[in-house]
Backbone bond lengths (Angstrom), bond angles and torsions (degrees), N, CA, C in turn:
res aa  C-N    CA-C-N  psi(-1)  N-CA   C-N-CA  omega(-1)  CA-C   N-CA-C  phi
1 X - - - 1.452 - - 1.529 108.98 -
2 X 1.309 115.78 133.42 1.456 120.01 -178.31 1.528 111.29 -67.97
3 X 1.293 115.56 157.43 1.454 121.84 177.30 1.519 108.62 -109.61
4 X 1.324 116.04 132.79 1.463 121.73 176.23 1.518 108.31 -110.13
5 X 1.311 115.83 124.61 1.459 121.48 179.15 1.518 109.23 -105.08
6 X 1.315 116.39 139.66 1.464 121.68 173.05 1.527 106.71 -115.52
7 X 1.313 116.22 109.88 1.467 121.49 176.53 1.523 106.98 -75.27
8 X 1.333 115.98 124.66 1.463 119.12 -175.70 1.525 113.68 -129.50
9 X 1.325 115.94 22.71 1.462 120.65 174.93 1.527 109.72 -145.75
10 X 1.308 116.00 148.55 1.468 120.94 175.37 1.515 111.38 -84.56
11 X 1.324 116.81 -15.26 1.461 121.22 -176.38 1.519 111.60 -67.33
12 X 1.295 116.31 140.81 1.455 123.26 173.56 1.520 106.04 -96.83
13 X 1.336 115.15 81.32 1.465 118.13 -172.47 1.514 111.58 -130.78
14 X 1.301 113.70 159.87 1.461 123.32 174.45 1.521 108.50 -124.91
15 X 1.320 117.18 50.80 1.461 121.26 179.86 1.521 108.91 -122.18
16 X 1.313 115.83 145.92 1.457 121.07 178.24 1.522 108.80 -77.46
17 X 1.345 115.41 98.50 1.464 120.56 -177.98 1.518 112.05 -129.07
18 X 1.352 116.49 8.02 1.448 120.80 -179.91 1.519 113.65 83.18
19 X 1.326 117.46 0.35 1.468 122.79 179.40 1.523 109.09 -114.37
20 X 1.312 116.77 147.21 1.460 121.05 179.19 1.524 109.01 -102.62
21 X 1.330 115.71 116.22 1.468 120.72 177.55 1.526 108.86 -86.20
22 X 1.319 116.49 162.77 1.461 120.84 177.47 1.516 110.26 -59.89
23 X 1.319 117.71 -41.54 1.468 121.46 178.95 1.530 111.01 -60.88
24 X 1.333 116.75 -43.25 1.470 120.46 179.47 1.528 110.41 -63.00
25 X 1.328 117.22 -44.14 1.462 121.18 -178.92 1.527 111.28 -64.29
26 X 1.312 117.35 -45.47 1.466 120.97 179.73 1.521 110.60 -62.50
27 X 1.321 117.00 -45.45 1.470 120.68 -178.51 1.524 111.32 -63.16
28 X 1.337 116.92 -45.19 1.469 120.28 -179.98 1.526 110.99 -64.49
29 X 1.323 117.16 -42.69 1.464 120.31 179.87 1.530 111.71 -65.06
30 X 1.316 117.22 -40.66 1.468 120.78 -177.77 1.516 113.59 -74.63
31 X 1.335 117.56 -30.98 1.463 120.55 -176.95 1.520 113.35 -98.15
32 X 1.339 117.32 -11.06 1.467 122.24 -176.12 1.527 111.72 58.06
33 X 1.320 116.01 30.02 1.462 122.44 177.43 1.524 107.82 -133.92
34 X 1.326 115.63 148.84 1.465 117.27 178.20 1.522 109.13 -62.77
35 X 1.320 115.45 147.76 1.464 120.99 -179.96 1.510 108.32 -142.00
36 X 1.316 116.94 110.28 1.457 126.03 -177.73 1.534 108.57 53.03
37 X 1.343 119.97 -109.11 1.466 121.94 -176.78 1.527 113.80 -95.48
38 X 1.319 118.53 2.98 1.465 121.89 -179.32 1.528 110.11 -101.87
39 X 1.324 115.62 134.16 1.464 121.49 179.73 1.522 110.53 -69.15
40 X 1.319 115.94 162.99 1.466 120.94 177.75 1.518 110.50 -62.73
41 X 1.306 116.58 141.71 1.457 121.54 174.80 1.517 109.93 -76.22
42 X 1.304 116.33 169.33 1.457 121.34 179.54 1.528 110.18 -77.16
43 X 1.323 115.51 133.71 1.459 120.41 178.11 1.532 111.44 -87.65
44 X 1.319 117.46 -8.85 1.464 121.68 179.88 1.534 108.70 -70.93
45 X 1.327 118.27 119.84 1.468 120.28 -177.49 1.532 113.30 -64.38
46 X 1.332 117.74 -14.97 1.463 121.32 178.17 1.524 112.36 -86.14
47 X 1.325 117.04 -11.91 1.463 121.74 179.16 1.525 109.76 -93.11
48 X 1.295 116.27 142.58 1.457 121.53 176.07 1.522 107.63 -117.70
49 X 1.329 116.32 111.29 1.464 120.59 177.18 1.526 108.54 -65.36
50 X 1.324 116.13 148.02 1.464 120.00 179.62 1.521 110.58 -122.52
51 X 1.312 115.12 148.46 1.465 121.77 176.28 1.521 107.11 -123.92
52 X 1.327 115.87 124.56 1.463 121.97 177.97 1.531 107.58 -125.64
53 X 1.307 115.41 173.89 1.463 120.66 -176.01 1.522 110.18 -122.68
54 X 1.326 115.15 139.21 1.459 120.87 178.36 1.527 109.46 -61.04
55 X 1.330 117.97 143.11 1.466 120.69 179.20 1.524 113.06 -55.41
56 X 1.319 117.47 -28.39 1.468 121.00 -179.24 1.528 112.45 -65.86
57 X 1.343 117.60 -14.96 1.464 121.50 179.97 1.531 112.96 -95.12
58 X 1.322 116.99 -0.30 1.468 120.82 -177.17 1.526 111.39 -55.70
59 X 1.335 115.48 132.77 1.455 121.62 177.49 1.510 115.00 78.10
60 X 1.332 116.76 4.33 1.465 120.22 -179.89 1.521 110.12 -105.26
61 X 1.319 116.12 165.66 1.463 121.45 -176.55 1.528 109.54 -111.66
62 X 1.316 115.67 133.74 1.465 121.65 173.31 1.520 106.58 -106.20
63 X 1.315 117.02 120.78 1.462 122.11 178.44 1.517 109.09 -108.02
64 X 1.319 115.94 126.32 1.462 120.92 177.32 1.520 108.62 -100.89
65 X 1.314 114.62 129.38 1.457 120.47 176.37 1.521 109.49 -99.90
66 X 1.312 116.08 -174.90 1.464 120.03 176.05 1.513 109.08 -85.32
67 X 1.321 115.62 142.00 1.464 120.18 178.22 1.491 108.89 -129.15
C-alpha cells in the first residue's frame, strides 16, 4: 500500500516535533523506512508514495539546506 505524506511545516528539520518536513517525507519515501515524524514508505515497487503539502503552506517557500 502506498504511503501519502502531508508536509505541514516550512522548517527543514530532522527533529521529532509532530510535524512532517519535506526532508523527512522525501527520506522516508526513498528509504522505505520511518524517518523522524514520517512513516515508512511502501516497499512494494508497484506503489508510488506521494508527497503533498498542507493548505496552510500555500504560497510559501520551503528552502532545503545541506544536512
